[in-house]
C-alpha positions in Angstrom: 17.5 27.0 9.6 16.2 25.3 12.4 13.5 21.8 11.7 11.1 20.6 13.8 9.5 16.8 13.1 5.8 16.5 14.4 3.4 13.3 14.9 0.7 11.8 17.0 0.0 8.0 17.7 -2.5 6.0 19.7 -1.9 1.9 19.5 0.7 2.1 17.3 1.8 -1.3 18.6 -2.0 -2.8 18.9 -2.4 -1.9 15.2 1.3 -2.8 14.1 2.2 0.8 12.8 5.6 1.1 11.6 6.2 4.1 14.4 9.8 3.7 15.4 11.0 3.3 11.9 9.0 6.7 10.7 10.7 8.6 13.5 13.7 7.5 12.7 13.3 8.1 9.2 12.7 11.5 9.6 15.0 12.3 12.7 18.7 13.1 10.5 16.1 16.3 9.3 15.3 17.0 12.6 16.5 19.5 14.9 13.7 17.9 17.6 10.7 16.0 16.7 7.8 16.2 18.8 5.5 13.0 19.3 1.9 13.5 20.5 0.9 9.7 21.8 -2.8 9.5 22.7 -3.5 7.8 26.3 -3.3 3.4 25.4 -2.3 0.6 27.0 -0.3 -1.3 24.5 2.8 -0.1 25.1 3.1 2.8 22.9 4.3 5.4 25.0 7.1 3.4 26.3 8.5 2.3 22.8 8.9 5.9 22.3 10.5 6.3 25.1 13.2 3.5 24.5 14.6 5.6 21.3 16.3 7.3 24.3 17.2 10.7 21.7 17.0 13.9 23.1 15.4 15.5 20.1 12.3 13.9 20.9 9.9 15.1 22.9 6.9 13.5 24.3 3.5 15.3 24.9 0.6 12.9 26.1 -2.8 13.6 25.8 -6.6 11.9 25.9 -8.6 12.2 23.1 -11.9 13.5 22.5 -14.1 10.5 22.2 -16.9 13.1 21.1 -14.9 13.8 18.0 -16.1 10.7 16.3 -16.7 12.0 12.8 -14.8 12.2 9.8 -11.8 12.0 11.2 -11.5 15.5 12.7 -10.3 13.8 15.7 -6.7 12.7 13.5 -6.2 16.7 13.0 -6.9 17.9 16.4 -4.4 15.9 18.0 -2.1 16.6 15.1 -2.2 20.6 15.8 -1.3 19.4 19.6 1.8 18.3 18.1 2.3 21.3 15.6 1.7 23.3 18.8 4.5 22.3 20.7 7.0 22.9 17.8 9.6 25.6 17.4 11.3 25.6 14.1 11.3 27.6 10.8 10.1 24.0 9.1 7.6 21.9 10.7 8.0 18.7 9.1 4.7 16.4 9.2 4.9 12.6 9.4 2.2 10.1 10.2 3.1 7.1 12.2 2.3 4.9 9.0 4.8 7.3 7.0 8.4 6.9 6.5 11.0 8.7 4.2 13.7 7.7 2.3 16.7 8.3 3.2 18.0 8.9 -0.5 15.6 11.9 -0.4 16.5 14.2 2.5 19.6 16.0 1.0 17.2 17.1 -1.4 14.3 17.9 1.3 17.0 19.8 3.1 18.0 22.0 -0.4 14.4 22.2 -0.9 14.1 23.7 2.7 17.0 25.4 2.5 16.2 27.2 -0.9 12.5 28.2 -0.2 13.3 29.6 3.3 13.7 33.2 2.5 10.7 33.3 0.0 7.6 33.7 2.4 5.1 33.2 -0.1 5.9 29.6 -0.1 3.9 28.0 3.1 4.2 24.0 2.1 6.7 21.5 0.3 4.7 18.7 -1.3 5.8 14.5 -1.2 5.2 12.6 -3.8 3.5 9.4 -2.3 3.4 5.8 -2.6 0.9 3.7 -0.9 1.7 0.1 -0.2 -1.6 -2.5 -0.3 -1.1 -5.6 1.8 2.4 -6.4 0.7 5.9 -4.5 0.2 5.4 -5.1 -3.8 1.9 -3.5 -4.3 0.8 -0.2 -4.1 -2.4 1.3 -5.2 -2.3 4.3 -8.2 -5.7 5.7 -7.9 -4.8 7.0 -4.1 -3.7 10.4 -3.7 -0.5 11.4 -5.3 0.9 13.9 -3.4 0.1 16.0 -0.1 2.2 18.8 2.2 4.1 17.3 4.9 6.2 20.3 5.7 4.6 23.7 6.5 6.5 27.2 7.1 5.9 27.3 11.1 4.6 30.7 11.6 1.3 30.0 13.2 -0.3 30.5 10.1 -2.1 27.4 9.1 -2.9 24.4 10.8 -4.2 20.2 10.2 -8.0 20.1 8.9 -10.4 17.3 8.3 -8.8 14.1 8.9 -5.2 15.6 8.7 -4.3 14.9 5.4 -3.8 18.5 4.6 -3.3 21.9 6.2 -5.2 25.1 5.9 -5.0 28.9 7.0 -6.0 29.4 10.5 -7.9 32.8 9.9 -9.3 31.8 6.6 -9.7 28.0 6.3 -8.3 28.7 2.7 -6.8 24.8 1.9 -3.0 25.3 0.8 -3.7 22.8 -2.2 -6.4 24.8 -3.8 -4.4 28.0 -3.4 -2.7 29.9 -5.7 0.3 27.6 -7.2 3.1 30.3 -5.6 2.1 28.7 -1.9 3.6 25.0 -2.8 6.6 23.8 -4.2 8.2 20.5 -5.0 10.1 18.8 -2.1 11.2 16.5 -5.0 10.8 13.4 -2.2 8.9 10.3 -1.9 6.6 8.9 1.2 6.3 5.9 1.6 2.7 5.5 2.9 2.8 2.0 5.0 -0.9 2.1 6.5 -2.2 -1.0 4.7 0.8 -3.2 4.6 -0.8 -5.3 7.9 -1.5 -9.1 9.2 -5.2 -9.3 7.7 -6.6 -9.3 11.1 -4.7 -6.6 12.4 -6.0 -4.8 9.5 -9.2 -5.7 10.3 -9.3 -4.4 13.8 -7.3 -1.1 12.4 -10.3 -0.3 10.0 -12.6 -1.0 12.4 -11.1 1.6 14.6 -11.2 3.9 11.8 -15.0 3.5 10.9 -15.9 4.5 14.7 -13.5 7.9 14.0 -14.9 8.4 10.7 -18.6 7.8 11.5 -19.1 7.0 15.1 -22.5 4.9 15.6 -23.7 5.3 12.2 -21.3 3.0 10.3 -22.4 3.6 6.5 -24.1 -0.2 5.2 -20.9 -0.4 2.4 -18.3 0.6 5.8 -20.3 -2.1 7.6 -19.8 -4.9 4.9 -16.1 -3.8 4.8 -16.1 -4.7 8.4 -17.8 -8.2 8.1 -15.8 -11.6 9.0 -12.7 -12.1 11.1 -9.3 -11.1 8.6 -9.8 -7.7 5.9 -9.9 -8.9 2.3 -7.8 -7.1 0.3 -10.2 -7.3 -2.9 -8.3 -5.5 -5.5 -4.7 -7.0 -4.9 -5.0 -8.6 -8.3 -5.4 -4.7 -10.1 -2.3 -2.9 -7.6 0.6 -1.5 -9.5 3.7 -3.6 -8.6 6.7 -2.0 -6.8 10.3 -3.1 -8.0 12.1 0.1 -6.2 14.1 0.3 -3.0 12.5 0.8 0.4 13.9 2.8 3.2 16.7 1.5 4.9 14.7 1.5 8.1 12.2 -1.1 7.2 14.4 -3.4 6.0 13.8 -5.5 9.4 10.5 -5.7 8.1 10.6 -6.5 4.9 13.0 -9.4 6.0 10.1 -10.7 7.6 7.8 -10.1 5.2 6.0 -12.1 2.5 3.2 -11.5 -0.6 -0.5 -11.8 0.4 -1.0 -13.7 -2.6 0.4 -14.7 -6.1 -0.4 -12.1 -8.7 -0.5 -11.9 -12.7 0.0 -8.9 -14.7 -2.7 -6.5 -14.4 -2.7 -5.6 -17.8 -4.0 -9.5 -18.0 -6.8 -8.5 -15.7 -10.4 -7.2 -16.7 -11.0 -5.4 -13.3 -8.0 -3.1 -13.8 -9.7 -2.1 -17.3 -13.1 -1.9 -15.3 -11.2 0.5 -12.7 -9.5 2.6 -15.5 -13.2 3.2 -17.0 -14.5 4.5 -13.5 -11.3 6.3 -12.1 -9.0 7.2 -14.9 -5.2 6.0 -15.2 -3.1 6.8 -12.8 0.4 4.9 -13.6 
């Protein structure tokens, strides 16, 4: 059983993505790891090259700046990396995602268990979305996503690269028959919102351009005003007391809480959010 890891990135240094930690977390599972690096001038390419692991294969690309709608450039760049994968399974991990070392054995077992069953097209991960700091999670973001797919040429990344669909039919993998997917038993630690507020605002402005181009909705434009991002839901986020992946320990050692927070159960805004979005943990 051969496993290919794959990802894409651009300006990972500028926007403080945990790209190195992300790659290192997945490498123990992988026979090769494809990194599609978009042209940039912040040292991202050199950072990946400095890892010096022979399993890492770098593909350089130039982003199509005309694809400034709905985040479609993200799936296009993901598929460039996927096209270079040669393994039986393809393990997709985004530049702000990290897998826990405790979950690697169960991932290996899950891939081995389902390798001979062609009905299983992908493996689901349970998500932890960290916001503002390493002790706060948003329970209303998506709880699961496919991150390992059977690499037989049937599937590709779609939309803004959160999921996969079949090339021939455009059928979204997670909305198909239940036998298409199996739980991997692993967690994905998503750190895309853990940044200095000024860096976070710069990243959100770049993302807004990728999703909306020049036609920025009023709500998005309002969120992007000022000189620093405002984590307005911080007071009602869920406290995280578990262990983080070991590759993140150096970042954790330098980190601090974004702010003080009392129990969300004592905050009326938490109950308003439950009324709007339901209780998700």
